[in-house]
C-alpha positions, 0 to 999 in steps of 0.5 A, a space after each residue: 500500500 502506498 502512502 502520501 507524505 508532505 515534507 516540511 520542505 513543501 514536497 509531496 512524496 509517494 512511496 511504499 512504507 517498508 517499516 516505521 519506527 518511533 522516529 522514521 519511515 523506511 520507504 521503498 521507491 519513493 517518488 516526488 509528485 509535482 503539479 505541471 500544466 497540461 494545456 488548460 489544466 493542471 496535471 502531475 508528474 512523478 519522478 524518483 525522490 532520490 535518483 542518485 541513491 544506491 538501492 531503492 529504499 531510504 530512511 526518512 526522519 519523521 521530523 521531516 514530515 508535516 503529515 501523511 495521507 492516503 493518496 487518491 486512487 488515480 495517483 496510487 495507480 500511476 505510482 503502482 504502474 511506474 514504481 510498484 507491482 503494477 496492480 491498480 485499484 478500481 476507481 468505482 463499483 464494478 459493473 453488473 454483469 448477467 453472465 457473472 456467476 459466483 461459486 455456490 450461487 
């Protein structure tokens, strides 16, 4: 599961949390999110948070974090496709299908 962190430097970071201690997060594949213009609208871009680090995990002190939140489904899916397992979450209810049968029904 991914987590959205807002750092005290103003950056948004999206990452998987490997572990959490009283004073830090160990993050796997952290990515920075930036808002970018896309025509008349605003979109977002995702890039590695620490592209020059060896390996894919970092320790981030909790003192550097203003807050954490669950990311919007669209952003979590984009992160999963680029950095994670590639598994995406449904963004709404599944459509009804008359041909759908469940075992025992």
